[in-house]
N, C-alpha and C positions, 0 to 999 in steps of 0.2 A: 733231366729237368726240362720244363718248358721255359725257354729263354725269351725274355722280352727285349728284342733288339732295338726297340724304339726308345728304351731307357739307357742311361749311361752305364748303370750297373745291371747288366742283362739277367744275371742269375739271382739278384737280390730278392725278388718276390718268391722264388722257389726256396731259397734258404730261409727266409722268414717263415714260410709255411712249414718247413721241417721243424724249426724251433718251436712253433706253436703246437704242432702235433706232439712233439716230445714233451712239452710242458703238460699237455692234457693227459698224456699217458703216465705222468709222474717220473719221467726220465730226467731228473734234475739233480743238481749238485748236492742238495740237502739230503738226498737219499744215497749219496755216495756214487752217483752215476755221472760220468763226464761224456758229453756229446760233442763230437767234432765232425766237421763237414770238410771233405777234401774233393779232389778232382779238378780238372781244368776250369770248369765254370766258376767254382768257388775261388780258385787261385786268381782268376781274372778279376773277380770282385775285389779281392784283397790288394792286388796290384794297383787297381784303379784308385782305391781309397788311399793307398800309400802315395800314388802319384799326385792326387789332389792335395795331399798334405805338403808334399815337396814343392809343388808349383805354388801353392798358397804362401808357404814360408819364403821361398825364393822371390816370389812376386812382391810380397810385403817388404822384404829386405831391400830389393832393388828400388822400390818406390821410396823408401826412407833415404837411401843413399842418393837418389836423384834429387830429392828435396834439399838435402844438405848441399849438393853441388850447385843447384840453382840459387840457393841463398848466398853462397859464396860468390857466385857470378853477379847476381843482381844487387846484392847488398841491401835487400829489402824483403822483410818477412811477408809483406802484403803481396808483392808481385810473385813471390815464391808460392804462396797459397793459391794465387790465381792460376799459376802454371800447374800446380798439383791438382786443382779442381778440374782444369781442362783435361788432364790425363784421365781422371776418374770418369768424367762424363763421356769422353771418347771411348773408354774401355766398355762402359755400359752400353753405348750405342753399338759397338762392335759385337758384343755378346748377343745383343738383340738381333743383329743381322745373322749371326751364326745360328741362333735358335730358329729363325724364320727360313733359313736356307738348308743347312745340313741337319738341323734338328737336334743332334746330340754330339758332344765332343768325344773324341777318342784319345788313346794314349799318346798320340802324336800331336793332334790339332790343339789340344789343351795348352801346349807350350806357347801358343800365340800370345798369351797374356804377358809373359816376360819379354817377348820380342816387341810387343806393342809399347811397353813402358820404355824400353831402351831406345827404340827408334822414334817414338812419338814425342819424347821430351825435347828432341832436337829442334822441333818446330817452334816451341815456346821459347827455347833458349835464343835462337836466332832473332826472332821478332822482339823478344824481351830485351835483349842487349841493345838493340837499336832504339828501343823505347827509352831505356835508361839513359843512353847517350843524349837523346833529345831532351829529356827532362833535366839532365845536368847542364845542358847548354842554356836552360831558361825557358824552353818552349812549354806550352800548355800540354796536358795529356792528349788532347785531340790532335794538336799539331804534331806532337811527337809520334803518335800512332800513324798518322798519315805519312809522315816521313819514313817511318819504319816499314810501312807497307810498300812504299815505292822502292825502298832500298832492297828488300829481301823477298817481296811478294813473288816475283817471277822465278827466283831461285827455289823457293819452297814448292812452287807448282812443278818445276822441272824435277826436283828431287822426289816429289811424290810419285810422279809417273815412272821415273826410272826404278825406284824401289818397288813399286807395285808390279811393274813388269817382271822384275826378278822373282817376286812371289808367285805371280800368275803363271810363270813358266812351270810351276809344279803341278798345275791343274790337269794337264793332259795325261799325267802318269797313271798307270793302273793301280798304284799303291794308294788306296783310298785315304789313309791317314795323312800322307804327304799332300795329296791333292786338296783335301779339305783345309789343311794348314795353309797352303798357298792361297786358297780362295779367301779365307778369313783374314789372314794377315795382309794380303794385297788390298782388300777392301778397307781394312782398318787404316791404311795410310791415307786414303781419301777422307775417311771419317775424321782423323785427327787434323788434316789440313782444313776441313770445314770448321771444326771447333776452334782451331787456332786463328782462323780469319774472322770468326764471329764471337764465340763465347769468351775467348781469352781477352781480346781488346775491350769488350764491354765490361767484363769483370775487373780487369786491371784499371780501367778508367774510373770505375766506381770505387774501388778500394783505395786508389791513390788520391783521387779528389783534386781539388784546386791547390792543395799544398804540395803537389808533386815536385815542382821546380825547387821549392824551399827545402823539402826533405832530401832530395838528391843532390842539391848544392852542398849541403852539409856533408853528405857521404863522399862527395868528390874531393873534399879537402883531406880526407883520410887516405886517399890513394898515394902510393909512392910515385914520385916523379924522377925518372932517370934522365940525367942530362945527356944531350947529344954528344957523341964522341967519347 
């Protein structure tokens, strides 16, 4: 077959052509004829489709678990939605970067989505927890965000560079799939840092509003207090 390596499913056009020709010739199940396509190109297509399904399911499952964990940490559905939206926007930006640079994902580089969710949520958690602490102390959303930025901003930048360096170390390898995974995942760390520093604070302040200190003051009374000693 003539394979289209610019597409994720390289053999898909050829397989579709075979099925169309078979239908035109009447080689269909209604006439008791079963058509099957085999060979390495066809197997690669099936493996890629299966991988897409696995990554999609695991990515969605990871995302839902992350939202639950964030809600338990923040004690606020609004902030949890803001963190979840930040992850989604960051993932879309990273996919756009991958499309502009590597063009198409492969069996290995597609795994960046699960890595992005697992690592990217840490940024919102660190900033969000300091935001919640500020709101519980009675500060306005703006003051709480400024305090949170001062407390963890430099740490998030340092973590971004250290994690990105780890991923970028894959780039020089001759294994194309691993190299592309490193490039996409490493850049994704800078993307989620940017989103956490811009999109998340803006959305969090918008969703919490002026009632932030009041809402979180009520939540603070529900916390368990462990006496010293």
